[in-house]
DOKEKOL-75010 format. One line per field, with one value per residue: x, y, z of N, C-alpha, C in turn. Coordinates in pm, whole numbers, plus 50000, padded with zeros to 5 digits. Layout:
# DOKEKOL-75010
nu <- X/...
nv <- Y/...
nw <- Z/...
cau <- X/...
cav <- Y/...
caw <- Z/...
cu <- X/...
cv <- Y/...
cw <- Z/...
# end
This chain:
# DOKEKOL-75010
nu <- 19763/19460/19132/18889/18545/18466/18635/18537/18276/18338/18460/18241/18088/18250/18240/17969/17954/18129/17996/17783/17903/18110/18076/18025/18266/18453/18351/18383/18663/18738/18661/18863/19102/19045/19032/18880/18972/19208/19092/18938/19141/19257/19041/19019/19257/19188/18996/19155/19304/19100/19037/19266/19276/19022/18941/19110/19072/18803/18485/18442/18230/18116/18153/18157/18248/18502/18624/18611/18769/19018/19073/19094/19317/19508/19493/19592/19850/19947/19936/20116/20349/20377/20374/20491/20469/20222/19961/19737/19780/19775/19510/19374/19475/19378/19106/19083/19185/18988/18780/18884/18899/18629/18552/18705/18941/18867/18748/18481/18237/17958/17892/17911/17625/17514/17738/17833/17621/17639/17888/17835/17655/17820/17994/17822/17764/18018/18091/17909/17976/17950/18179/18267/18219/17902/17903/18127/18044/17836/17974/18161/17994/17859/18079/18197/17980/17796/17946/18009/18208/18466/18437/18166/18034/18117/17998/17731/17695/17772/18040/18402/18617/18856/18799/18605/18753/18954/18792/18701/18941/19026/18819/18859/19108/19042/18874/19060/19248/19086/19050/18817/18614/18551/18259/17923/17746/17625/17357/17286/17440/17394/17141/17188/17388/17256/17069/17235/17310/17061/17007/17207/17136/16886/16956/17105/16901/16721/16875/16878/16607/16510/16707/16953/17101/17218/17133/16934/16619/16580/16783/16783/16948/17070/16850/16774/17000/17005/16762/16808/17013/16871/16678/16845/16942/16703/16659/16874/16834/16575/16408/16391/16190/16214/16385/16231/16039/16181/16242/15981/15903/16085/16019/15751/15778/15953/15782/15652/15819/15821/15615/15696/15831/15809/15787/16012/16179/16101/15990/15710/15471/15337/15047/14976/15040/15010/14845/14809/15048/15201/15396/15256/15342/15566/15435/15276/15479/15584/15369/15345/15590/15551/15345/15486/15662/15483/15369/15569/15551/15556/15618/15575/15854/16037/16077/15888/15657/15672/15649/15390/15254/15323/15188/14924/14897/14953/14738/14527/14322/14280/14387/14192/14083/14258/14344/14364/14330/14416/14683/14763/14741/14934/15166/15167/15226/15477/15616/15638/15795/16025/16112/16129/16187/16138/15962/15746/15686/15602/15379/15224/15157/14992/14788/14685/14574/14378/14228/14214/14379/14444/14466/14690/14877/14901/15045/15279/15374/15453/15690/15874/16070/16248/16578/16710/16568/16614/16751/16621/16470/16216/16049/15972/15860/15639/15496/15445/15275/15051/14974/14902/14681/14510/14459/14637/14826/15051/15218/15256/15394/15637/15736/15768/15959/16170/16211/16301/16545/16688/16707/16928/16889/16846/16619/16414/16428/16343/16078/15969/15999/15833/15587/15571/15561/15318/15143/15129
nv <- 85335/85509/85370/85406/85517/85416/85195/85036/84985/84842/84614/84507/84443/84248/84051/83981/83887/83672/83500/83426/83322/83145/82863/82784/82854/82694/82441/82443/82457/82229/82028/82045/81995/81778/81757/81855/81994/82119/82266/82449/82599/82721/82870/83043/83180/83325/83489/83642/83778/83932/84093/84244/84371/84470/84694/84889/84878/84855/84684/84413/84377/84126/83966/83700/83551/83661/83575/83297/83268/83363/83180/82946/83007/82999/82728/82611/82714/82586/82316/82319/82371/82136/81923/81790/81960/81835/81666/81703/81951/82111/82080/82193/82450/82526/82523/82733/82943/82971/83055/83300/83447/83473/83609/83844/84097/84134/83901/83903/83724/83527/83258/82905/82777/82521/82355/82454/82388/82109/82081/82187/81997/81773/81861/81870/81596/81498/81643/81540/81277/80934/80828/81005/81121/81205/81459/81570/81578/81765/81999/82035/82069/82309/82475/82453/82462/82634/82855/82952/83084/82934/83026/83109/82865/82734/82894/82849/82583/82576/82517/82508/82720/82601/82329/82293/82374/82176/81956/82003/82006/81740/81610/81683/81563/81297/81251/81286/81082/80861/80868/80975/81018/81311/81332/81267/81010/80702/80467/80215/80317/80587/80640/80579/80764/81003/80998/81049/81314/81446/81389/81538/81803/81821/81779/82012/82201/82127/82176/82447/82499/82383/82422/82216/82274/82540/82895/82986/82930/82896/82901/83090/83142/82902/82748/82895/82861/82583/82554/82710/82561/82326/82409/82467/82209/82086/82204/82105/81830/81763/81551/81386/81260/81264/81472/81697/81642/81683/81957/82059/81991/82145/82405/82434/82394/82605/82813/82863/83001/83271/83262/83095/83187/83402/83752/83778/83584/83340/82998/82902/82664/82444/82416/82640/82857/83169/83153/83336/83456/83287/83223/83256/83255/83088/82857/82810/82763/82532/82351/82337/82219/81974/81873/81840/81637/81426/81408/81299/81034/80688/80521/80718/80870/80902/81183/81308/81203/81314/81578/81577/81539/81779/81947/81899/82036/82293/82350/82373/82608/82658/82500/82314/82238/82067/81775/81516/81240/81174/81244/81054/80825/80883/80887/80619/80502/80617/80496/80242/80281/80414/80304/80392/80463/80733/80815/80657/80774/81027/80947/80856/81095/81208/81016/81057/81309/81251/81041/81068/81133/80903/80691/80775/80779/80510/80413/80561/80471/80217/80270/80342/80169/80163/80161/80360/80587/80659/80883/81081/81378/81448/81230/81201/81455/81447/81243/81362/81572/81430/81297/81516/81605/81406/81460/81374/81516/81522/81312/81403/81643/81549/81413/81623/81776/81596/81586/81847/81831/81681/81812/82016/82268/82595/82761/82581/82429/82614/82647/82391/82365/82571/82477/82255/82378/82504/82306/82268
nw <- 48706/48667/48694/48456/48399/48158/48129/48336/48246/48017/48126/48262/48042/47927/48125/48105/47840/47856/48034/47875/47642/47710/47739/47474/47352/47493/47426/47146/47120/47259/47087/46902/47046/47203/47482/47768/47989/47900/47698/47843/47966/47741/47652/47867/47832/47607/47720/47893/47702/47591/47809/47817/47568/47480/47645/47537/47259/47218/47238/47024/46727/46710/46974/47068/46849/46829/47070/47028/46795/46890/47097/46947/46794/47000/47055/46820/46819/47046/46973/46763/46900/47039/46863/46548/46231/46094/45904/46059/46177/45953/45876/46093/46076/45825/45880/46067/45915/45724/45885/45973/45735/45681/45904/45928/46044/46308/46385/46320/46276/46164/46344/46285/46360/46375/46406/46649/46817/46810/46933/47191/47283/47292/47492/47712/47747/47805/48038/48217/48242/48340/48458/48639/48977/49131/49257/49133/48867/48881/48968/48759/48538/48602/48599/48335/48152/48266/48318/48567/48831/49037/49296/49296/49260/49492/49691/49630/49700/49959/50021/50051/49852/49785/49806/49605/49384/49379/49333/49073/48930/48974/48842/48572/48537/48572/48352/48146/48200/48168/47903/47784/47510/47311/47225/47110/47253/47108/47033/47278/47482/47471/47588/47858/47919/47866/48068/48284/48232/48256/48523/48654/48586/48712/48977/49026/48989/49196/49423/49419/49440/49677/49915/50057/50279/50500/50531/50367/50215/49946/49647/49402/49176/49105/49025/48799/48635/48593/48460/48233/48107/48069/47884/47668/47616/47541/47295/47154/47161/47050/46997/47216/47457/47743/47796/47737/47928/48168/48142/48143/48404/48558/48471/48562/48838/48896/48851/49087/49250/49352/49531/49730/49947/50234/50338/50502/50410/50497/50469/50264/50242/49984/49988/50124/49974/49795/49514/49320/49291/49147/48856/48560/48300/48303/48383/48158/47969/48079/48064/47789/47722/47844/47686/47449/47526/47574/47322/47168/47204/47326/47642/47933/48098/48413/48461/48298/48416/48673/48598/48503/48741/48871/48698/48761/49002/48906/48741/48912/49058/49323/49632/49700/49460/49348/49167/49332/49315/49060/49091/49280/49119/48924/49080/49146/48899/48860/49067/48964/48738/48829/49096/49441/49790/49849/49651/49725/49970/49888/49746/49954/50079/49884/49881/50136/50102/49916/50026/50299/50619/50775/50595/50454/50662/50728/50510/50536/50784/50713/50594/50783/50870/50668/50565/50407/50455/50710/50813/50681/50674/50588/50624/50910/50916/50737/50864/51111/51032/50940/51173/51326/51186/51253/51510/51701/51881/52060/51971/51713/51754/51857/51634/51448/51577/51572/51295/51258/51385/51207/50961/50761/50685/50781/50764/50712/50942/51135/51051/51094/51370/51454/51367/51533/51785/51768/51825/52091
cau <- 19673/19325/19031/18786/18409/18461/18697/18444/18167/18393/18478/18108/18048/18329/18182/17841/17984/18192/17894/17701/17978/18221/18049/18041/18409/18516/18305/18446/18805/18751/18653/18992/19212/19002/19056/18801/19055/19293/19004/18902/19259/19271/18933/19058/19360/19116/18933/19262/19334/18991/19053/19379/19261/18894/18935/19183/19025/18658/18426/18415/18088/18075/18251/18167/18336/18637/18675/18630/18886/19139/19098/19141/19457/19590/19496/19683/19987/19987/19961/20240/20463/20388/20382/20545/20370/20167/19835/19641/19804/19729/19364/19333/19509/19283/18977/19088/19204/18857/18702/18938/18859/18488/18531/18776/19047/18812/18673/18340/18175/17841/17946/17834/17542/17497/17860/17837/17521/17698/17995/17775/17599/17935/18045/17728/17781/18149/18089/17822/18014/17935/18307/18285/18123/17791/17948/18219/17965/17764/18069/18220/17889/17840/18200/18219/17860/17729/18035/18022/18342/18481/18378/18020/17991/18141/17894/17602/17686/17825/18168/18515/18665/18963/18738/18543/18861/19015/18694/18700/19070/19023/18726/18927/19213/18977/18830/19178/19306/18995/19042/18677/18612/18466/18160/17789/17735/17518/17305/17242/17516/17337/17032/17246/17461/17157/17014/17331/17298/16935/17022/17287/17058/16781/17022/17134/16774/16666/16954/16831/16464/16499/16846/16968/17166/17243/17036/16834/16526/16599/16895/16723/17045/17090/16730/16780/17105/16960/16655/16871/17080/16768/16619/16944/16942/16579/16677/16974/16780/16431/16333/16401/16078/16249/16445/16116/15976/16256/16220/15844/15904/16155/15942/15634/15823/16008/15672/15605/15930/15787/15517/15749/15891/15742/15865/16139/16251/16053/15927/15565/15447/15255/14904/14956/15092/14920/14862/14812/15187/15267/15431/15176/15421/15643/15340/15244/15595/15597/15264/15378/15698/15492/15274/15587/15710/15377/15348/15675/15510/15628/15580/15637/15965/16018/16066/15757/15556/15677/15595/15244/15209/15334/15085/14798/14896/14953/14606/14428/14319/14288/14428/14077/14052/14363/14297/14452/14317/14508/14819/14789/14763/15063/15272/15169/15302/15616/15675/15670/15900/16146/16077/16216/16112/16095/15840/15639/15651/15522/15251/15147/15101/14880/14680/14625/14491/14265/14147/14215/14510/14473/14512/14827/14963/14927/15152/15401/15423/15519/15822/15959/16183/16331/16709/16749/16492/16638/16789/16554/16386/16078/15967/15902/15781/15510/15426/15396/15161/14936/14930/14834/14547/14429/14441/14735/14920/15177/15300/15289/15497/15764/15784/15813/16085/16271/16240/16381/16682/16754/16733/17045/16851/16802/16482/16324/16428/16256/15940/15929/15986/15714/15471/15566/15520/15176/15063/15132
cav <- 85406/85511/85296/85499/85462/85338/85065/84959/84939/84738/84492/84450/84382/84125/83951/83936/83808/83546/83413/83376/83255/83059/82722/82766/82860/82572/82327/82448/82426/82090/81942/82049/81940/81652/81758/81967/82073/82204/82360/82558/82684/82801/82968/83143/83264/83419/83586/83733/83865/84029/84189/84331/84445/84538/84830/84981/84874/84850/84550/84384/84366/83989/83926/83555/83505/83704/83482/83166/83273/83377/83053/82848/83045/82945/82583/82576/82743/82482/82192/82338/82359/82000/81822/81834/82018/81726/81695/81754/82095/82175/82083/82293/82581/82556/82554/82866/83039/82994/83136/83436/83514/83509/83697/83969/84113/84131/83777/83942/83622/83453/83125/82790/82742/82376/82298/82494/82307/81975/82090/82204/81869/81689/81910/81826/81453/81476/81698/81455/81137/80851/80796/81104/81117/81298/81593/81618/81611/81890/82111/82054/82121/82450/82547/82456/82497/82747/82971/83000/83077/82839/83090/83105/82727/82706/82961/82786/82453/82592/82446/82599/82734/82503/82197/82292/82380/82043/81866/82028/81959/81592/81567/81695/81462/81167/81242/81269/80949/80760/80889/80993/81090/81429/81294/81231/80864/80648/80337/80194/80404/80722/80651/80582/80889/81110/80991/81116/81459/81493/81382/81651/81926/81824/81798/82154/82271/82098/82243/82585/82505/82350/82408/82112/82326/82683/82987/83025/82825/82878/82968/83105/83141/82763/82711/82962/82801/82449/82572/82757/82448/82233/82461/82444/82066/82054/82246/82018/81694/81789/81427/81305/81297/81291/81606/81789/81615/81752/82101/82086/81982/82260/82527/82442/82415/82740/82910/82889/83055/83395/83233/82995/83251/83519/83877/83761/83469/83217/82908/82887/82534/82446/82437/82771/82962/83256/83107/83453/83495/83193/83280/83181/83238/82966/82744/82785/82699/82397/82267/82315/82121/81844/81829/81790/81508/81327/81397/81219/80894/80600/80525/80833/80844/80960/81328/81342/81170/81417/81700/81561/81564/81924/82011/81890/82149/82418/82372/82394/82748/82655/82367/82224/82193/81975/81640/81428/81101/81160/81249/80921/80731/80915/80838/80474/80472/80656/80392/80128/80321/80450/80276/80441/80497/80873/80817/80600/80874/81128/80886/80852/81230/81222/80930/81125/81419/81196/80944/81096/81121/80769/80611/80815/80739/80366/80395/80618/80382/80103/80314/80384/80077/80169/80215/80479/80702/80671/81021/81169/81459/81459/81119/81243/81575/81403/81167/81459/81642/81340/81276/81639/81607/81306/81506/81310/81627/81493/81233/81489/81737/81476/81385/81747/81813/81506/81633/81969/81793/81613/81899/82102/82401/82672/82809/82467/82393/82710/82617/82266/82393/82654/82387/82173/82463/82537/82192/82262
caw <- 48615/48720/48620/48411/48390/48034/48158/48419/48159/47929/48205/48283/47915/47911/48218/48049/47720/47897/48091/47765/47535/47754/47709/47330/47320/47547/47347/47014/47131/47303/46968/46834/47125/47263/47626/47818/48080/47818/47627/47934/47981/47620/47654/47967/47768/47521/47809/47937/47588/47581/47920/47784/47443/47458/47701/47448/47120/47213/47228/46883/46692/46744/47077/47077/46741/46865/47171/46966/46708/46972/47165/46848/46768/47108/47040/46711/46866/47141/46899/46687/46991/47093/46759/46420/46143/46014/45838/46156/46192/45830/45877/46191/46020/45717/45942/46126/45809/45665/45979/45976/45613/45694/46019/45920/46143/46444/46400/46319/46194/46210/46368/46238/46475/46381/46464/46790/46887/46827/47032/47322/47323/47331/47621/47816/47771/47868/48174/48300/48217/48461/48521/48745/49087/49113/49296/49031/48747/48908/48970/48626/48450/48634/48560/48191/48077/48329/48325/48704/48888/49147/49414/49286/49284/49633/49770/49602/49767/50095/50029/50037/49715/49764/49785/49473/49286/49371/49273/48929/48878/48972/48738/48443/48531/48554/48213/48061/48224/48114/47758/47746/47382/47302/47126/47157/47244/47026/47072/47416/47573/47467/47686/47992/47937/47874/48203/48373/48207/48315/48668/48700/48575/48814/49106/49038/49008/49328/49526/49419/49474/49820/49957/50158/50399/50499/50589/50267/50173/49803/49581/49269/49066/49063/48949/48669/48554/48552/48362/48109/48043/48026/47760/47562/47585/47470/47157/47091/47153/47045/46982/47338/47544/47882/47804/47749/48056/48272/48127/48191/48550/48614/48441/48649/48976/48906/48848/49223/49330/49424/49636/49823/50065/50285/50336/50571/50356/50560/50373/50257/50181/49864/50010/50186/49886/49720/49375/49234/49272/49058/48726/48463/48179/48322/48382/48018/47904/48131/48008/47648/47718/47878/47566/47354/47576/47551/47179/47105/47215/47417/47783/47999/48189/48547/48462/48242/48516/48778/48539/48500/48879/48893/48617/48836/49095/48831/48681/49019/49101/49469/49677/49703/49324/49302/49134/49410/49268/48946/49144/49337/49007/48862/49168/49132/48776/48885/49152/48878/48644/48905/49236/49548/49911/49845/49570/49808/50071/49820/49714/50079/50099/49790/49929/50252/50053/49841/50101/50441/50683/50825/50481/50427/50774/50717/50412/50593/50889/50648/50546/50894/50887/50548/50604/50332/50505/50854/50845/50586/50763/50542/50674/51032/50887/50683/50967/51209/50975/50937/51311/51369/51123/51323/51647/51791/51885/52128/51879/51599/51796/51867/51498/51387/51642/51517/51159/51271/51425/51096/50846/50770/50638/50898/50742/50727/51084/51204/51014/51161/51515/51472/51354/51655/51897/51754/51871/52239
cu <- 19529/19230/18918/18649/18394/18521/18603/18330/18215/18411/18344/18060/18122/18274/18053/17863/18041/18088/17808/17779/18077/18198/18069/18188/18479/18479/18372/18592/18827/18741/18787/19101/19176/19021/18984/18881/19143/19211/18965/19020/19276/19161/18962/19166/19293/19049/19036/19297/19226/19003/19166/19348/19131/18884/19005/19115/18873/18608/18393/18266/18033/18173/18265/18259/18481/18699/18702/18754/19016/19173/19149/19282/19549/19602/19594/19827/20037/20022/20091/20363/20486/20411/20451/20432/20319/20031/19731/19656/19751/19577/19313/19360/19413/19148/18976/19103/19071/18771/18750/18896/18714/18468/18594/18874/18997/18732/18524/18263/18042/17884/17853/17752/17522/17617/17869/17740/17576/17806/17940/17717/17710/17985/17953/17750/17915/18146/18008/17855/18006/18066/18336/18183/18012/17833/18040/18144/17894/17861/18125/18117/17867/17959/18211/18098/17787/17814/18050/18168/18346/18417/18226/17966/18005/18033/17759/17585/17749/17951/18280/18557/18773/18904/18676/18649/18928/18921/18693/18829/19073/18931/18791/19035/19153/18932/18948/19237/19219/18981/18898/18672/18516/18365/18026/17774/17617/17469/17263/17315/17454/17229/17088/17317/17364/17093/17104/17323/17173/16943/17098/17207/16951/16839/17054/17006/16720/16743/16917/16689/16439/16638/16858/17028/17180/17127/16924/16749/16546/16727/16856/16823/17070/16970/16738/16885/17064/16853/16711/16937/16980/16703/16715/16943/16817/16586/16772/16921/16627/16348/16335/16290/16119/16320/16334/16043/16047/16236/16081/15839/15969/16079/15826/15675/15877/15898/15624/15705/15891/15694/15572/15814/15810/15833/16003/16220/16205/15981/15775/15538/15341/15109/14873/14996/14980/14939/14855/14953/15264/15287/15361/15245/15503/15553/15304/15356/15608/15492/15290/15489/15646/15415/15371/15638/15608/15360/15453/15649/15596/15577/15648/15747/15943/16004/15932/15645/15554/15623/15443/15184/15211/15225/14949/14786/14881/14815/14499/14434/14326/14335/14314/14043/14156/14308/14390/14443/14410/14653/14857/14820/14897/15179/15281/15247/15449/15686/15710/15789/16032/16119/16179/16130/16062/15968/15722/15593/15564/15384/15162/15084/14979/14760/14608/14534/14366/14171/14148/14349/14543/14525/14656/14922/14995/15042/15285/15460/15496/15659/15919/16080/16277/16466/16745/16675/16518/16670/16726/16448/16241/15990/15899/15819/15643/15429/15367/15274/15036/14882/14855/14693/14453/14406/14536/14853/15053/15272/15346/15402/15632/15822/15838/15945/16200/16309/16328/16526/16759/16786/16857/17016/16788/16657/16381/16316/16335/16108/15889/15910/15864/15588/15456/15514/15371/15084/15060/14997
cv <- 85396/85433/85392/85431/85376/85200/84977/84904/84828/84607/84427/84381/84251/84016/83893/83847/83672/83450/83350/83285/83150/82913/82693/82763/82733/82452/82325/82411/82281/81994/81937/81975/81811/81643/81878/82054/82170/82307/82476/82653/82775/82906/83079/83236/83368/83527/83688/83830/83971/84136/84288/84424/84524/84674/84933/84993/84877/84706/84524/84365/84227/83933/83775/83499/83543/83608/83345/83165/83281/83247/82947/82879/82984/82792/82540/82602/82633/82353/82203/82326/82215/81894/81878/81885/81910/81765/81750/81905/82168/82188/82188/82434/82622/82595/82696/82972/83074/83081/83280/83513/83559/83615/83834/83983/84106/84004/83804/83847/83577/83309/83018/82736/82591/82310/82330/82410/82166/81977/82106/82073/81774/81730/81869/81679/81423/81524/81610/81308/81055/80811/80891/81082/81219/81440/81653/81658/81744/82009/82140/82112/82270/82533/82564/82505/82618/82872/83027/82992/82973/82897/83086/82965/82693/82769/82894/82656/82454/82511/82550/82606/82630/82366/82187/82294/82244/81944/81880/81979/81807/81540/81574/81588/81324/81147/81217/81129/80838/80770/80899/81073/81207/81405/81269/81081/80821/80516/80331/80286/80543/80740/80662/80714/81007/81114/81063/81267/81514/81492/81502/81780/81934/81836/81945/82233/82250/82166/82391/82599/82478/82319/82307/82164/82478/82763/83027/82905/82792/82949/82984/83097/83000/82713/82768/82898/82663/82459/82620/82642/82345/82279/82443/82298/82026/82097/82152/81876/81702/81663/81337/81345/81337/81425/81709/81768/81687/81903/82139/82088/82105/82390/82543/82464/82557/82846/82947/82969/83176/83369/83142/83055/83374/83641/83864/83643/83337/83131/82913/82758/82544/82482/82573/82886/83043/83224/83221/83500/83396/83258/83199/83168/83109/82843/82708/82717/82555/82303/82238/82211/81981/81788/81774/81654/81398/81302/81314/81070/80814/80614/80644/80791/80916/81111/81373/81313/81274/81550/81693/81584/81714/81998/82006/82005/82281/82451/82402/82539/82760/82515/82265/82167/82094/81835/81538/81281/81077/81161/81115/80821/80756/80869/80685/80431/80505/80551/80267/80159/80346/80428/80331/80471/80641/80887/80764/80698/80983/81074/80882/80988/81250/81138/80995/81238/81366/81115/80965/81065/80980/80680/80645/80769/80590/80339/80448/80526/80261/80139/80344/80294/80080/80235/80347/80604/80731/80815/81122/81250/81468/81343/81158/81371/81538/81330/81261/81534/81555/81313/81398/81646/81507/81345/81444/81405/81596/81414/81318/81585/81668/81448/81511/81795/81724/81549/81757/81936/81730/81705/81984/82243/82479/82719/82697/82424/82484/82680/82495/82287/82479/82569/82300/82253/82495/82425/82179/82302
cw <- 48666/48630/48585/48411/48265/48055/48238/48335/48067/48004/48237/48156/47893/48001/48159/47927/47759/47954/47981/47672/47581/47719/47561/47292/47368/47463/47210/47018/47173/47186/46896/46912/47195/47413/47685/47914/48004/47743/47717/47953/47860/47610/47754/47911/47677/47604/47856/47825/47571/47689/47891/47667/47432/47524/47612/47312/47107/47199/47081/46856/46723/46846/47090/46971/46771/46966/47111/46879/46786/47042/47068/46802/46874/47094/46931/46751/46959/47067/46821/46776/47032/46985/46635/46333/46047/45957/45934/46172/46070/45830/45975/46138/45910/45773/45996/46019/45742/45755/45980/45851/45621/45801/46003/46035/46285/46470/46398/46228/46251/46223/46314/46354/46488/46446/46613/46871/46912/46934/47174/47373/47366/47469/47735/47850/47839/48013/48269/48283/48347/48527/48637/48856/49062/49146/49191/48904/48765/48900/48832/48529/48476/48591/48408/48113/48135/48334/48464/48748/48999/49274/49413/49313/49432/49720/49751/49680/49906/50117/50016/49890/49686/49733/49646/49364/49268/49304/49121/48865/48869/48863/48601/48428/48506/48410/48120/48076/48169/47963/47710/47616/47384/47191/47192/47143/47160/47085/47217/47514/47579/47573/47827/48020/47945/48011/48303/48356/48274/48468/48722/48695/48684/48954/49130/49065/49150/49440/49533/49468/49621/49872/50070/50288/50388/50554/50493/50228/50026/49758/49434/49155/49015/48982/48808/48580/48505/48444/48229/48034/47994/47896/47643/47518/47507/47324/47084/47071/47152/47032/47104/47436/47685/47901/47819/47881/48170/48263/48177/48342/48612/48589/48541/48794/48994/48908/48988/49307/49412/49541/49745/49946/50104/50283/50401/50521/50414/50456/50380/50179/50071/49892/50072/50094/49821/49572/49274/49207/49186/48921/48617/48328/48188/48324/48238/47944/47949/48073/47861/47633/47750/47758/47463/47397/47547/47401/47107/47121/47310/47559/47851/48095/48321/48549/48405/48341/48628/48726/48533/48638/48909/48816/48687/48936/49020/48776/48786/49067/49253/49510/49672/49565/49270/49279/49203/49365/49150/48994/49206/49226/48941/48948/49163/49009/48794/48970/49072/48788/48716/49053/49334/49670/49913/49762/49650/49916/50008/49783/49839/50108/50009/49833/50047/50207/49982/49928/50251/50506/50732/50713/50447/50535/50768/50619/50466/50699/50830/50599/50659/50916/50768/50582/50535/50379/50653/50894/50749/50660/50717/50587/50806/51010/50835/50789/51073/51158/50977/51078/51364/51311/51188/51469/51746/51809/51951/52037/51761/51634/51804/51728/51431/51448/51594/51375/51164/51306/51309/50979/50870/50720/50752/50883/50763/50872/51163/51175/51088/51311/51542/51461/51478/51772/51890/51804/52023/52298
# end
């Protein structure tokens, strides 16, 4: 049977609805069945039903409610097949019956937004559970909460579809075997688990902002997805300063996206960017989020501190107007809150801008023996830049060439080699 233009439009509509609603549907069903892997399968069943019925019957007035109702039907059918008709079944049936009465034959309901918000928050905490490896948390979050296909995730991280598919399957199995409850943690566990959620979102954002490998300097779709999920999380946990801190950081960094690449996709570093191309709407949103983080009180966390550093750049109309002394102080505080050699390297760059290249080089040289930075390409990159500013071109060229040999990003490699060649 030929595919009509109407069918094509309907399928595009289904794709768009699924991308928007899939996380809500999975989260709602997961609360019923207590298993995110099974919840995703049931949500996929609802998607298949939509693909079969909507081209014939038309897209319902509330497609999200239709998908939710259909997926919950599947959940109840599954439970009925697996268990006797006990009180749990009656409760689930009563819940769905109430939804159907409110929704009508097409599930045309206004969903309980409070319940959905709670379910989405539970899904975030489960997808980012520390029992999973970092790679598994990232893949599962993009799959369940981002609605990305396995192929899209694989392309984003330059991995095979088989590898990503296996990673997601293992993650679901691990969660099931560990009996991870579908709930929002409380008390001391909540802070640790929230830290894991924020880490995953920022890892996704950073991979989009500065791709670690491949031919592209940036992957904007990953930045957009991380920022979308961060904004959702900020609405769900409006009283958590670090959530707003992370959103502020991502908003301000994302504001530079258009200025970070040239016409051919080549990288443009911060001090060389046309600040007129920065997105001032995003800057405004980021500064507002930072104000919310600060306004909630308490000592600033690592994301809020990084956002404050980004804000210093955002407020400067030119590189020369940047308040480098404040940035040095903020990095000093960040080094106390979240000490790491990478933070010290960034602080050295700020010191070089505030007090001269030799002051920065002295700090960088103290990091050269740090084992965790042995293969970190930005260490020789920074050192090469500082040596060049001191007129030590031969040493600078060698450092930049070494940095080029360590990076796995083709665009960045070209940039580093071009900088090295310019010193000949």
